[in-house]
Every structure is written in structure tokens, then in C-alpha cells.
HTML snippet that shows the backbone in 3Dmol.js (N, CA, C, O; Angstrom):
<script src="https://3Dmol.org/build/3Dmol-min.js"></script>
<div id="view" style="width:600px;height:400px;position:relative"></div>
<script>
const pdb = `
ATOM      1  N   PRO A   1      74.263  87.810  96.915  1.00  0.00           N
ATOM      2  CA  PRO A   1      75.687  87.829  97.234  1.00  0.00           C
ATOM      3  C   PRO A   1      75.977  87.772  98.779  1.00  0.00           C
ATOM      4  O   PRO A   1      75.209  88.268  99.603  1.00  0.00           O
ATOM      5  N   ARG A   2      77.068  87.170  99.083  1.00  0.00           N
ATOM      6  CA  ARG A   2      77.429  86.895 100.456  1.00  0.00           C
ATOM      7  C   ARG A   2      77.899  88.171 101.152  1.00  0.00           C
ATOM      8  O   ARG A   2      77.620  88.372 102.334  1.00  0.00           O
ATOM      9  N   TYR A   3      78.622  89.046 100.414  1.00  0.00           N
ATOM     10  CA  TYR A   3      79.187  90.251 101.052  1.00  0.00           C
ATOM     11  C   TYR A   3      78.522  91.438 100.570  1.00  0.00           C
ATOM     12  O   TYR A   3      78.056  91.454  99.431  1.00  0.00           O
ATOM     13  N   PRO A   4      78.430  92.523 101.411  1.00  0.00           N
ATOM     14  CA  PRO A   4      77.621  93.747 101.094  1.00  0.00           C
ATOM     15  C   PRO A   4      78.356  94.599  99.998  1.00  0.00           C
ATOM     16  O   PRO A   4      79.579  94.564  99.855  1.00  0.00           O
ATOM     17  N   SER A   5      77.574  95.312  99.294  1.00  0.00           N
ATOM     18  CA  SER A   5      77.998  96.217  98.286  1.00  0.00           C
ATOM     19  C   SER A   5      78.238  97.630  98.884  1.00  0.00           C
ATOM     20  O   SER A   5      77.687  97.948  99.938  1.00  0.00           O
ATOM     21  N   VAL A   6      79.019  98.436  98.248  1.00  0.00           N
ATOM     22  CA  VAL A   6      79.174  99.784  98.621  1.00  0.00           C
ATOM     23  C   VAL A   6      78.843 100.686  97.442  1.00  0.00           C
ATOM     24  O   VAL A   6      79.419 100.539  96.364  1.00  0.00           O
ATOM     25  N   ALA A   7      77.898 101.640  97.648  1.00  0.00           N
ATOM     26  CA  ALA A   7      77.486 102.532  96.591  1.00  0.00           C
ATOM     27  C   ALA A   7      78.132 103.873  96.748  1.00  0.00           C
ATOM     28  O   ALA A   7      78.310 104.373  97.859  1.00  0.00           O
ATOM     29  N   ARG A   8      78.474 104.438  95.652  1.00  0.00           N
ATOM     30  CA  ARG A   8      79.025 105.786  95.556  1.00  0.00           C
ATOM     31  C   ARG A   8      78.429 106.455  94.274  1.00  0.00           C
ATOM     32  O   ARG A   8      78.223 105.820  93.240  1.00  0.00           O
ATOM     33  N   ASP A   9      78.170 107.786  94.425  1.00  0.00           N
ATOM     34  CA  ASP A   9      77.697 108.528  93.277  1.00  0.00           C
ATOM     35  C   ASP A   9      78.875 109.455  92.857  1.00  0.00           C
ATOM     36  O   ASP A   9      79.718 109.876  93.649  1.00  0.00           O
ATOM     37  N   LEU A  10      78.841 109.719  91.565  1.00  0.00           N
ATOM     38  CA  LEU A  10      79.893 110.512  90.947  1.00  0.00           C
ATOM     39  C   LEU A  10      79.283 111.420  89.843  1.00  0.00           C
ATOM     40  O   LEU A  10      78.696 110.931  88.878  1.00  0.00           O
ATOM     41  N   ALA A  11      79.438 112.738  90.013  1.00  0.00           N
ATOM     42  CA  ALA A  11      78.952 113.711  89.053  1.00  0.00           C
ATOM     43  C   ALA A  11      80.160 114.313  88.386  1.00  0.00           C
ATOM     44  O   ALA A  11      81.069 114.777  89.074  1.00  0.00           O
ATOM     45  N   LEU A  12      80.203 114.322  87.059  1.00  0.00           N
ATOM     46  CA  LEU A  12      81.287 114.844  86.322  1.00  0.00           C
ATOM     47  C   LEU A  12      80.829 115.945  85.361  1.00  0.00           C
ATOM     48  O   LEU A  12      79.757 115.832  84.766  1.00  0.00           O
ATOM     49  N   VAL A  13      81.622 117.001  85.200  1.00  0.00           N
ATOM     50  CA  VAL A  13      81.372 117.979  84.216  1.00  0.00           C
ATOM     51  C   VAL A  13      82.337 117.731  83.075  1.00  0.00           C
ATOM     52  O   VAL A  13      83.531 117.512  83.281  1.00  0.00           O
ATOM     53  N   MET A  14      81.813 117.768  81.903  1.00  0.00           N
ATOM     54  CA  MET A  14      82.656 117.532  80.695  1.00  0.00           C
ATOM     55  C   MET A  14      82.092 118.252  79.471  1.00  0.00           C
ATOM     56  O   MET A  14      81.002 118.822  79.519  1.00  0.00           O
ATOM     57  N   ASP A  15      82.842 118.219  78.387  1.00  0.00           N
ATOM     58  CA  ASP A  15      82.432 118.768  77.150  1.00  0.00           C
ATOM     59  C   ASP A  15      81.185 118.106  76.716  1.00  0.00           C
ATOM     60  O   ASP A  15      81.017 116.905  76.931  1.00  0.00           O
ATOM     61  N   GLU A  16      80.274 118.856  76.096  1.00  0.00           N
ATOM     62  CA  GLU A  16      79.073 118.330  75.506  1.00  0.00           C
ATOM     63  C   GLU A  16      79.308 117.304  74.460  1.00  0.00           C
ATOM     64  O   GLU A  16      78.445 116.445  74.279  1.00  0.00           O
ATOM     65  N   SER A  17      80.366 117.314  73.775  1.00  0.00           N
ATOM     66  CA  SER A  17      80.702 116.432  72.676  1.00  0.00           C
ATOM     67  C   SER A  17      81.069 115.017  73.167  1.00  0.00           C
ATOM     68  O   SER A  17      81.044 114.076  72.373  1.00  0.00           O
ATOM     69  N   ILE A  18      81.400 114.851  74.425  1.00  0.00           N
ATOM     70  CA  ILE A  18      81.868 113.511  74.968  1.00  0.00           C
ATOM     71  C   ILE A  18      80.633 112.653  75.084  1.00  0.00           C
ATOM     72  O   ILE A  18      79.620 113.082  75.636  1.00  0.00           O
ATOM     73  N   THR A  19      80.713 111.404  74.549  1.00  0.00           N
ATOM     74  CA  THR A  19      79.639 110.464  74.734  1.00  0.00           C
ATOM     75  C   THR A  19      79.859 109.636  75.894  1.00  0.00           C
ATOM     76  O   THR A  19      80.997 109.370  76.280  1.00  0.00           O
ATOM     77  N   VAL A  20      78.746 109.190  76.502  1.00  0.00           N
ATOM     78  CA  VAL A  20      78.778 108.512  77.788  1.00  0.00           C
ATOM     79  C   VAL A  20      79.315 107.072  77.623  1.00  0.00           C
ATOM     80  O   VAL A  20      79.960 106.593  78.556  1.00  0.00           O
ATOM     81  N   GLY A  21      79.106 106.374  76.546  1.00  0.00           N
ATOM     82  CA  GLY A  21      79.470 105.009  76.389  1.00  0.00           C
ATOM     83  C   GLY A  21      80.987 104.773  76.595  1.00  0.00           C
ATOM     84  O   GLY A  21      81.337 103.930  77.421  1.00  0.00           O
ATOM     85  N   PRO A  22      81.903 105.470  75.890  1.00  0.00           N
ATOM     86  CA  PRO A  22      83.329 105.330  76.098  1.00  0.00           C
ATOM     87  C   PRO A  22      83.760 105.730  77.508  1.00  0.00           C
ATOM     88  O   PRO A  22      84.684 105.151  78.080  1.00  0.00           O
ATOM     89  N   LEU A  23      83.083 106.715  78.045  1.00  0.00           N
ATOM     90  CA  LEU A  23      83.399 107.159  79.469  1.00  0.00           C
ATOM     91  C   LEU A  23      83.085 105.993  80.439  1.00  0.00           C
ATOM     92  O   LEU A  23      83.870 105.694  81.338  1.00  0.00           O
ATOM     93  N   MET A  24      81.953 105.362  80.239  1.00  0.00           N
ATOM     94  CA  MET A  24      81.645 104.314  81.200  1.00  0.00           C
ATOM     95  C   MET A  24      82.561 103.050  80.995  1.00  0.00           C
ATOM     96  O   MET A  24      82.849 102.317  81.942  1.00  0.00           O
ATOM     97  N   GLN A  25      82.980 102.844  79.783  1.00  0.00           N
ATOM     98  CA  GLN A  25      83.945 101.740  79.581  1.00  0.00           C
ATOM     99  C   GLN A  25      85.245 102.014  80.282  1.00  0.00           C
ATOM    100  O   GLN A  25      85.837 101.117  80.882  1.00  0.00           O
ATOM    101  N   ALA A  26      85.695 103.247  80.212  1.00  0.00           N
ATOM    102  CA  ALA A  26      86.931 103.652  80.917  1.00  0.00           C
ATOM    103  C   ALA A  26      86.783 103.506  82.417  1.00  0.00           C
ATOM    104  O   ALA A  26      87.702 103.069  83.111  1.00  0.00           O
ATOM    105  N   MET A  27      85.571 103.893  82.923  1.00  0.00           N
ATOM    106  CA  MET A  27      85.312 103.737  84.348  1.00  0.00           C
ATOM    107  C   MET A  27      85.343 102.347  84.734  1.00  0.00           C
ATOM    108  O   MET A  27      85.886 102.029  85.792  1.00  0.00           O
ATOM    109  N   ARG A  28      84.804 101.475  83.967  1.00  0.00           N
ATOM    110  CA  ARG A  28      84.742 100.003  84.267  1.00  0.00           C
ATOM    111  C   ARG A  28      86.235  99.419  84.336  1.00  0.00           C
ATOM    112  O   ARG A  28      86.578  98.644  85.228  1.00  0.00           O
ATOM    113  N   ARG A  29      87.007  99.814  83.418  1.00  0.00           N
ATOM    114  CA  ARG A  29      88.472  99.407  83.421  1.00  0.00           C
ATOM    115  C   ARG A  29      89.204  99.892  84.689  1.00  0.00           C
ATOM    116  O   ARG A  29      89.925  99.171  85.379  1.00  0.00           O
ATOM    117  N   ALA A  30      88.936 101.205  84.921  1.00  0.00           N
ATOM    118  CA  ALA A  30      89.663 101.790  86.136  1.00  0.00           C
ATOM    119  C   ALA A  30      89.172 101.207  87.440  1.00  0.00           C
ATOM    120  O   ALA A  30      89.951 101.112  88.389  1.00  0.00           O
ATOM    121  N   GLY A  31      87.896 100.806  87.531  1.00  0.00           N
ATOM    122  CA  GLY A  31      87.370 100.301  88.736  1.00  0.00           C
ATOM    123  C   GLY A  31      87.784  98.924  89.043  1.00  0.00           C
ATOM    124  O   GLY A  31      87.728  98.487  90.193  1.00  0.00           O
ATOM    125  N   GLY A  32      88.223  98.185  87.982  1.00  0.00           N
ATOM    126  CA  GLY A  32      88.743  96.871  88.163  1.00  0.00           C
ATOM    127  C   GLY A  32      87.679  95.847  88.663  1.00  0.00           C
ATOM    128  O   GLY A  32      86.482  96.015  88.432  1.00  0.00           O
ATOM    129  N   ASN A  33      88.147  94.814  89.333  1.00  0.00           N
ATOM    130  CA  ASN A  33      87.301  93.707  89.775  1.00  0.00           C
ATOM    131  C   ASN A  33      86.243  94.155  90.834  1.00  0.00           C
ATOM    132  O   ASN A  33      85.190  93.539  91.004  1.00  0.00           O
ATOM    133  N   LEU A  34      86.598  95.270  91.533  1.00  0.00           N
ATOM    134  CA  LEU A  34      85.669  95.671  92.637  1.00  0.00           C
ATOM    135  C   LEU A  34      84.450  96.391  92.127  1.00  0.00           C
ATOM    136  O   LEU A  34      83.446  96.463  92.835  1.00  0.00           O
ATOM    137  N   LEU A  35      84.498  96.945  90.886  1.00  0.00           N
ATOM    138  CA  LEU A  35      83.372  97.740  90.359  1.00  0.00           C
ATOM    139  C   LEU A  35      82.380  96.761  89.754  1.00  0.00           C
ATOM    140  O   LEU A  35      82.617  96.206  88.681  1.00  0.00           O
ATOM    141  N   GLU A  36      81.262  96.552  90.452  1.00  0.00           N
ATOM    142  CA  GLU A  36      80.205  95.588  90.008  1.00  0.00           C
ATOM    143  C   GLU A  36      79.326  96.243  88.930  1.00  0.00           C
ATOM    144  O   GLU A  36      79.001  95.604  87.929  1.00  0.00           O
ATOM    145  N   SER A  37      78.950  97.478  89.125  1.00  0.00           N
ATOM    146  CA  SER A  37      78.011  98.046  88.144  1.00  0.00           C
ATOM    147  C   SER A  37      78.177  99.627  88.126  1.00  0.00           C
ATOM    148  O   SER A  37      78.615 100.243  89.097  1.00  0.00           O
ATOM    149  N   ILE A  38      77.808 100.201  86.992  1.00  0.00           N
ATOM    150  CA  ILE A  38      77.733 101.612  86.830  1.00  0.00           C
ATOM    151  C   ILE A  38      76.368 101.928  86.225  1.00  0.00           C
ATOM    152  O   ILE A  38      75.948 101.277  85.268  1.00  0.00           O
ATOM    153  N   GLU A  39      75.681 102.912  86.771  1.00  0.00           N
ATOM    154  CA  GLU A  39      74.388 103.277  86.216  1.00  0.00           C
ATOM    155  C   GLU A  39      74.401 104.829  86.049  1.00  0.00           C
ATOM    156  O   GLU A  39      74.752 105.594  86.947  1.00  0.00           O
ATOM    157  N   LEU A  40      73.992 105.207  84.837  1.00  0.00           N
ATOM    158  CA  LEU A  40      73.831 106.682  84.609  1.00  0.00           C
ATOM    159  C   LEU A  40      72.482 107.076  85.166  1.00  0.00           C
ATOM    160  O   LEU A  40      71.476 106.428  84.876  1.00  0.00           O
ATOM    161  N   PHE A  41      72.448 108.129  85.960  1.00  0.00           N
ATOM    162  CA  PHE A  41      71.184 108.524  86.483  1.00  0.00           C
ATOM    163  C   PHE A  41      70.755 110.022  86.248  1.00  0.00           C
ATOM    164  O   PHE A  41      69.637 110.409  86.589  1.00  0.00           O
ATOM    165  N   ASP A  42      71.632 110.807  85.686  1.00  0.00           N
ATOM    166  CA  ASP A  42      71.261 112.169  85.433  1.00  0.00           C
ATOM    167  C   ASP A  42      72.255 112.817  84.430  1.00  0.00           C
ATOM    168  O   ASP A  42      73.470 112.620  84.465  1.00  0.00           O
ATOM    169  N   VAL A  43      71.628 113.594  83.552  1.00  0.00           N
ATOM    170  CA  VAL A  43      72.405 114.413  82.607  1.00  0.00           C
ATOM    171  C   VAL A  43      71.854 115.838  82.793  1.00  0.00           C
ATOM    172  O   VAL A  43      70.649 116.044  82.644  1.00  0.00           O
ATOM    173  N   TYR A  44      72.685 116.801  83.105  1.00  0.00           N
ATOM    174  CA  TYR A  44      72.250 118.180  83.336  1.00  0.00           C
ATOM    175  C   TYR A  44      72.971 119.069  82.361  1.00  0.00           C
ATOM    176  O   TYR A  44      74.183 119.007  82.156  1.00  0.00           O
ATOM    177  N   ARG A  45      72.129 119.913  81.767  1.00  0.00           N
ATOM    178  CA  ARG A  45      72.669 121.029  80.892  1.00  0.00           C
ATOM    179  C   ARG A  45      71.878 122.273  81.334  1.00  0.00           C
ATOM    180  O   ARG A  45      70.650 122.297  81.257  1.00  0.00           O
ATOM    181  N   GLY A  46      72.584 123.279  81.786  1.00  0.00           N
ATOM    182  CA  GLY A  46      71.877 124.425  82.180  1.00  0.00           C
ATOM    183  C   GLY A  46      72.737 125.635  82.531  1.00  0.00           C
ATOM    184  O   GLY A  46      73.940 125.663  82.273  1.00  0.00           O
ATOM    185  N   THR A  47      72.097 126.615  83.114  1.00  0.00           N
ATOM    186  CA  THR A  47      72.806 127.907  83.340  1.00  0.00           C
ATOM    187  C   THR A  47      73.956 127.771  84.335  1.00  0.00           C
ATOM    188  O   THR A  47      74.863 128.602  84.296  1.00  0.00           O
ATOM    189  N   GLN A  48      73.975 126.809  85.195  1.00  0.00           N
ATOM    190  CA  GLN A  48      74.984 126.690  86.228  1.00  0.00           C
ATOM    191  C   GLN A  48      76.272 126.167  85.624  1.00  0.00           C
ATOM    192  O   GLN A  48      77.280 126.141  86.330  1.00  0.00           O
ATOM    193  N   LEU A  49      76.311 125.746  84.357  1.00  0.00           N
ATOM    194  CA  LEU A  49      77.486 125.232  83.684  1.00  0.00           C
ATOM    195  C   LEU A  49      77.901 126.159  82.557  1.00  0.00           C
ATOM    196  O   LEU A  49      77.094 126.914  82.014  1.00  0.00           O
ATOM    197  N   GLU A  50      79.170 126.083  82.223  1.00  0.00           N
ATOM    198  CA  GLU A  50      79.658 126.824  81.076  1.00  0.00           C
ATOM    199  C   GLU A  50      78.971 126.372  79.820  1.00  0.00           C
ATOM    200  O   GLU A  50      78.513 125.233  79.729  1.00  0.00           O
ATOM    201  N   GLU A  51      78.891 127.282  78.820  1.00  0.00           N
ATOM    202  CA  GLU A  51      78.369 126.812  77.579  1.00  0.00           C
ATOM    203  C   GLU A  51      79.190 125.741  76.964  1.00  0.00           C
ATOM    204  O   GLU A  51      80.418 125.785  77.039  1.00  0.00           O
ATOM    205  N   GLY A  52      78.564 124.781  76.359  1.00  0.00           N
ATOM    206  CA  GLY A  52      79.286 123.642  75.760  1.00  0.00           C
ATOM    207  C   GLY A  52      79.689 122.577  76.777  1.00  0.00           C
ATOM    208  O   GLY A  52      80.479 121.690  76.456  1.00  0.00           O
ATOM    209  N   LYS A  53      79.177 122.650  77.961  1.00  0.00           N
ATOM    210  CA  LYS A  53      79.435 121.701  79.024  1.00  0.00           C
ATOM    211  C   LYS A  53      78.118 121.027  79.485  1.00  0.00           C
ATOM    212  O   LYS A  53      77.025 121.587  79.399  1.00  0.00           O
ATOM    213  N   LYS A  54      78.313 119.745  79.995  1.00  0.00           N
ATOM    214  CA  LYS A  54      77.240 119.090  80.635  1.00  0.00           C
ATOM    215  C   LYS A  54      77.723 118.362  81.852  1.00  0.00           C
ATOM    216  O   LYS A  54      78.911 118.072  81.997  1.00  0.00           O
ATOM    217  N   SER A  55      76.743 118.054  82.768  1.00  0.00           N
ATOM    218  CA  SER A  55      77.061 117.324  83.955  1.00  0.00           C
ATOM    219  C   SER A  55      76.437 115.971  83.815  1.00  0.00           C
ATOM    220  O   SER A  55      75.253 115.869  83.494  1.00  0.00           O
ATOM    221  N   VAL A  56      77.205 114.912  84.049  1.00  0.00           N
ATOM    222  CA  VAL A  56      76.706 113.542  83.964  1.00  0.00           C
ATOM    223  C   VAL A  56      76.938 112.889  85.300  1.00  0.00           C
ATOM    224  O   VAL A  56      78.049 112.935  85.829  1.00  0.00           O
ATOM    225  N   ALA A  57      75.865 112.254  85.881  1.00  0.00           N
ATOM    226  CA  ALA A  57      75.965 111.666  87.187  1.00  0.00           C
ATOM    227  C   ALA A  57      75.785 110.147  87.107  1.00  0.00           C
ATOM    228  O   ALA A  57      74.915 109.658  86.387  1.00  0.00           O
ATOM    229  N   PHE A  58      76.610 109.407  87.849  1.00  0.00           N
ATOM    230  CA  PHE A  58      76.549 107.973  87.848  1.00  0.00           C
ATOM    231  C   PHE A  58      76.473 107.414  89.234  1.00  0.00           C
ATOM    232  O   PHE A  58      76.988 108.003  90.184  1.00  0.00           O
ATOM    233  N   SER A  59      75.854 106.313  89.350  1.00  0.00           N
ATOM    234  CA  SER A  59      75.845 105.499  90.601  1.00  0.00           C
ATOM    235  C   SER A  59      76.810 104.318  90.329  1.00  0.00           C
ATOM    236  O   SER A  59      76.633 103.580  89.359  1.00  0.00           O
ATOM    237  N   LEU A  60      77.793 104.158  91.167  1.00  0.00           N
ATOM    238  CA  LEU A  60      78.758 103.057  91.095  1.00  0.00           C
ATOM    239  C   LEU A  60      78.545 102.096  92.241  1.00  0.00           C
ATOM    240  O   LEU A  60      78.374 102.530  93.380  1.00  0.00           O
ATOM    241  N   LEU A  61      78.551 100.808  91.975  1.00  0.00           N
ATOM    242  CA  LEU A  61      78.424  99.818  93.034  1.00  0.00           C
ATOM    243  C   LEU A  61      79.677  98.981  93.054  1.00  0.00           C
ATOM    244  O   LEU A  61      80.111  98.414  92.051  1.00  0.00           O
ATOM    245  N   PHE A  62      80.237  98.932  94.241  1.00  0.00           N
ATOM    246  CA  PHE A  62      81.477  98.139  94.471  1.00  0.00           C
ATOM    247  C   PHE A  62      81.231  96.928  95.330  1.00  0.00           C
ATOM    248  O   PHE A  62      80.441  97.003  96.271  1.00  0.00           O
ATOM    249  N   ARG A  63      81.899  95.770  95.035  1.00  0.00           N
ATOM    250  CA  ARG A  63      81.695  94.637  95.897  1.00  0.00           C
ATOM    251  C   ARG A  63      82.889  93.680  95.622  1.00  0.00           C
ATOM    252  O   ARG A  63      83.356  93.547  94.491  1.00  0.00           O
ATOM    253  N   ALA A  64      83.342  93.044  96.675  1.00  0.00           N
ATOM    254  CA  ALA A  64      84.362  91.966  96.550  1.00  0.00           C
ATOM    255  C   ALA A  64      83.663  90.644  96.788  1.00  0.00           C
ATOM    256  O   ALA A  64      82.799  90.547  97.659  1.00  0.00           O
ATOM    257  N   GLY A  65      84.010  89.667  96.056  1.00  0.00           N
ATOM    258  CA  GLY A  65      83.412  88.316  96.179  1.00  0.00           C
ATOM    259  C   GLY A  65      83.861  87.537  97.360  1.00  0.00           C
ATOM    260  O   GLY A  65      83.235  86.548  97.739  1.00  0.00           O
ATOM    261  N   ASP A  66      84.976  87.983  97.970  1.00  0.00           N
ATOM    262  CA  ASP A  66      85.560  87.119  99.009  1.00  0.00           C
ATOM    263  C   ASP A  66      85.687  87.849 100.404  1.00  0.00           C
ATOM    264  O   ASP A  66      86.211  87.278 101.360  1.00  0.00           O
ATOM    265  N   ARG A  67      85.195  89.117 100.483  1.00  0.00           N
ATOM    266  CA  ARG A  67      85.319  89.842 101.799  1.00  0.00           C
ATOM    267  C   ARG A  67      84.441  91.127 101.688  1.00  0.00           C
ATOM    268  O   ARG A  67      83.991  91.542 100.620  1.00  0.00           O
ATOM    269  N   THR A  68      84.255  91.688 102.856  1.00  0.00           N
ATOM    270  CA  THR A  68      83.628  93.030 102.940  1.00  0.00           C
ATOM    271  C   THR A  68      84.639  94.050 102.576  1.00  0.00           C
ATOM    272  O   THR A  68      85.751  94.005 103.103  1.00  0.00           O
ATOM    273  N   LEU A  69      84.335  94.965 101.717  1.00  0.00           N
ATOM    274  CA  LEU A  69      85.339  96.069 101.391  1.00  0.00           C
ATOM    275  C   LEU A  69      85.541  96.988 102.489  1.00  0.00           C
ATOM    276  O   LEU A  69      84.622  97.214 103.276  1.00  0.00           O
ATOM    277  N   THR A  70      86.717  97.555 102.606  1.00  0.00           N
ATOM    278  CA  THR A  70      87.034  98.606 103.588  1.00  0.00           C
ATOM    279  C   THR A  70      86.868  99.924 102.832  1.00  0.00           C
ATOM    280  O   THR A  70      86.879  99.992 101.603  1.00  0.00           O
ATOM    281  N   GLU A  71      86.715 100.972 103.657  1.00  0.00           N
ATOM    282  CA  GLU A  71      86.637 102.301 103.091  1.00  0.00           C
ATOM    283  C   GLU A  71      87.877 102.684 102.266  1.00  0.00           C
ATOM    284  O   GLU A  71      87.733 103.254 101.184  1.00  0.00           O
ATOM    285  N   PRO A  72      89.089 102.385 102.752  1.00  0.00           N
ATOM    286  CA  PRO A  72      90.293 102.742 101.914  1.00  0.00           C
ATOM    287  C   PRO A  72      90.240 102.007 100.593  1.00  0.00           C
ATOM    288  O   PRO A  72      90.662 102.561  99.577  1.00  0.00           O
ATOM    289  N   GLU A  73      89.735 100.772 100.560  1.00  0.00           N
ATOM    290  CA  GLU A  73      89.669 100.050  99.282  1.00  0.00           C
ATOM    291  C   GLU A  73      88.771 100.784  98.272  1.00  0.00           C
ATOM    292  O   GLU A  73      89.123 100.992  97.111  1.00  0.00           O
ATOM    293  N   VAL A  74      87.607 101.157  98.779  1.00  0.00           N
ATOM    294  CA  VAL A  74      86.619 101.858  97.930  1.00  0.00           C
ATOM    295  C   VAL A  74      87.145 103.235  97.513  1.00  0.00           C
ATOM    296  O   VAL A  74      87.015 103.615  96.349  1.00  0.00           O
ATOM    297  N   ALA A  75      87.722 103.968  98.423  1.00  0.00           N
ATOM    298  CA  ALA A  75      88.309 105.250  98.113  1.00  0.00           C
ATOM    299  C   ALA A  75      89.388 105.174  97.009  1.00  0.00           C
ATOM    300  O   ALA A  75      89.446 106.009  96.107  1.00  0.00           O
ATOM    301  N   LYS A  76      90.215 104.163  97.120  1.00  0.00           N
ATOM    302  CA  LYS A  76      91.294 103.973  96.124  1.00  0.00           C
ATOM    303  C   LYS A  76      90.675 103.625  94.745  1.00  0.00           C
ATOM    304  O   LYS A  76      91.138 104.147  93.731  1.00  0.00           O
ATOM    305  N   ALA A  77      89.651 102.764  94.686  1.00  0.00           N
ATOM    306  CA  ALA A  77      89.023 102.436  93.458  1.00  0.00           C
ATOM    307  C   ALA A  77      88.283 103.782  92.852  1.00  0.00           C
ATOM    308  O   ALA A  77      88.339 104.040  91.649  1.00  0.00           O
ATOM    309  N   MET A  78      87.681 104.498  93.669  1.00  0.00           N
ATOM    310  CA  MET A  78      87.029 105.759  93.203  1.00  0.00           C
ATOM    311  C   MET A  78      88.047 106.710  92.704  1.00  0.00           C
ATOM    312  O   MET A  78      87.816 107.386  91.702  1.00  0.00           O
ATOM    313  N   GLU A  79      89.121 106.792  93.329  1.00  0.00           N
ATOM    314  CA  GLU A  79      90.258 107.672  92.881  1.00  0.00           C
ATOM    315  C   GLU A  79      90.770 107.262  91.463  1.00  0.00           C
ATOM    316  O   GLU A  79      91.061 108.111  90.621  1.00  0.00           O
ATOM    317  N   LYS A  80      90.861 105.969  91.250  1.00  0.00           N
ATOM    318  CA  LYS A  80      91.308 105.475  90.011  1.00  0.00           C
ATOM    319  C   LYS A  80      90.284 105.867  88.889  1.00  0.00           C
ATOM    320  O   LYS A  80      90.652 106.330  87.809  1.00  0.00           O
ATOM    321  N   VAL A  81      88.971 105.648  89.223  1.00  0.00           N
ATOM    322  CA  VAL A  81      87.907 105.932  88.290  1.00  0.00           C
ATOM    323  C   VAL A  81      87.933 107.467  87.919  1.00  0.00           C
ATOM    324  O   VAL A  81      87.865 107.824  86.743  1.00  0.00           O
ATOM    325  N   GLN A  82      88.030 108.316  88.914  1.00  0.00           N
ATOM    326  CA  GLN A  82      88.068 109.783  88.737  1.00  0.00           C
ATOM    327  C   GLN A  82      89.266 110.203  87.906  1.00  0.00           C
ATOM    328  O   GLN A  82      89.154 111.013  86.985  1.00  0.00           O
ATOM    329  N   ARG A  83      90.377 109.656  88.239  1.00  0.00           N
ATOM    330  CA  ARG A  83      91.636 109.991  87.467  1.00  0.00           C
ATOM    331  C   ARG A  83      91.566 109.550  86.019  1.00  0.00           C
ATOM    332  O   ARG A  83      92.061 110.246  85.132  1.00  0.00           O
ATOM    333  N   SER A  84      90.962 108.410  85.772  1.00  0.00           N
ATOM    334  CA  SER A  84      90.755 107.916  84.411  1.00  0.00           C
ATOM    335  C   SER A  84      89.872 108.841  83.639  1.00  0.00           C
ATOM    336  O   SER A  84      90.165 109.163  82.487  1.00  0.00           O
ATOM    337  N   CYS A  85      88.794 109.278  84.245  1.00  0.00           N
ATOM    338  CA  CYS A  85      87.838 110.220  83.569  1.00  0.00           C
ATOM    339  C   CYS A  85      88.457 111.575  83.262  1.00  0.00           C
ATOM    340  O   CYS A  85      88.219 112.200  82.229  1.00  0.00           O
ATOM    341  N   SER A  86      89.264 111.982  84.229  1.00  0.00           N
ATOM    342  CA  SER A  86      89.981 113.274  84.091  1.00  0.00           C
ATOM    343  C   SER A  86      90.973 113.224  82.987  1.00  0.00           C
ATOM    344  O   SER A  86      90.961 114.098  82.119  1.00  0.00           O
ATOM    345  N   GLN A  87      91.898 112.175  82.969  1.00  0.00           N
ATOM    346  CA  GLN A  87      92.931 112.108  82.029  1.00  0.00           C
ATOM    347  C   GLN A  87      92.497 111.738  80.612  1.00  0.00           C
ATOM    348  O   GLN A  87      93.044 112.237  79.628  1.00  0.00           O
ATOM    349  N   GLN A  88      91.555 110.898  80.536  1.00  0.00           N
ATOM    350  CA  GLN A  88      91.070 110.474  79.185  1.00  0.00           C
ATOM    351  C   GLN A  88      90.065 111.440  78.512  1.00  0.00           C
ATOM    352  O   GLN A  88      90.024 111.587  77.290  1.00  0.00           O
ATOM    353  N   PHE A  89      89.266 112.082  79.370  1.00  0.00           N
ATOM    354  CA  PHE A  89      88.095 112.800  78.872  1.00  0.00           C
ATOM    355  C   PHE A  89      88.062 114.281  79.320  1.00  0.00           C
ATOM    356  O   PHE A  89      87.174 115.022  78.899  1.00  0.00           O
ATOM    357  N   GLY A  90      88.991 114.709  80.143  1.00  0.00           N
ATOM    358  CA  GLY A  90      88.998 116.077  80.662  1.00  0.00           C
ATOM    359  C   GLY A  90      87.863 116.329  81.567  1.00  0.00           C
ATOM    360  O   GLY A  90      87.526 117.492  81.789  1.00  0.00           O
ATOM    361  N   ALA A  91      87.220 115.292  82.130  1.00  0.00           N
ATOM    362  CA  ALA A  91      86.059 115.503  83.072  1.00  0.00           C
ATOM    363  C   ALA A  91      86.534 115.875  84.450  1.00  0.00           C
ATOM    364  O   ALA A  91      87.549 115.366  84.926  1.00  0.00           O
ATOM    365  N   ILE A  92      85.824 116.740  85.075  1.00  0.00           N
ATOM    366  CA  ILE A  92      86.140 117.180  86.446  1.00  0.00           C
ATOM    367  C   ILE A  92      84.940 116.909  87.341  1.00  0.00           C
ATOM    368  O   ILE A  92      83.790 116.916  86.901  1.00  0.00           O
ATOM    369  N   ILE A  93      85.244 116.671  88.598  1.00  0.00           N
ATOM    370  CA  ILE A  93      84.149 116.393  89.519  1.00  0.00           C
ATOM    371  C   ILE A  93      83.292 117.648  89.792  1.00  0.00           C
ATOM    372  O   ILE A  93      83.805 118.746  90.006  1.00  0.00           O
ATOM    373  N   ARG A  94      81.994 117.435  89.773  1.00  0.00           N
ATOM    374  CA  ARG A  94      81.128 118.583  89.994  1.00  0.00           C
ATOM    375  C   ARG A  94      80.891 118.759  91.471  1.00  0.00           C
ATOM    376  O   ARG A  94      80.181 119.678  91.877  1.00  0.00           O
TER     377      ARG A  94
END
`;
const viewer = $3Dmol.createViewer("view");
viewer.addModel(pdb, "pdb");
viewer.setStyle({}, {cartoon: {color: "spectrum"}});
viewer.zoomTo();
viewer.render();
</script>
């Protein structure tokens, strides 16, 4: 690619019953054209979380095909992704 990517990690706490596939689809929609890829890299269940909860961590890669992204552009895209996860799945940032 001609322009650099910007990587961000996002860890979310959610109900154990939520499956990751629909969550990732919602993240892709919310991230729009700038979200190049999403990769699940950790699922945590343990004593630091409430019973019935899990923490799921993702690596998100943003890139524009016609320019270098600015920090405000990436921040806005991340905000949309986080808001979508919160509204649709009740997920909160860990």
C-alpha cells in the first residue's frame, strides 16, 4: 500500500452470551471505509471480571487509499466503533 496504516487495540467487556462474529460485523460497518481489518487477539474470563462477563480484545487497522490518515480521523472512526459496540451489544471499554 502507498499510505501507512494506523493500528489501534480495543478491549471490551461484555456478557458471556455475546458471540464475536456479529460484534465484529458491527465493528466493520461502524469503521466504514477506513477500517481495513479487525483481528481478535484475546478472550479473557477470570476473577477480575463480574460473573457472566468476558473481555474480548481486538486489533483494528485503519488506512485510507488516497492519503495518510490524521489522528482526528482515526479517533472519530474508533469512537464510532466503540459506540456501535456499546449500543448494539452493551459492551464497555475495559
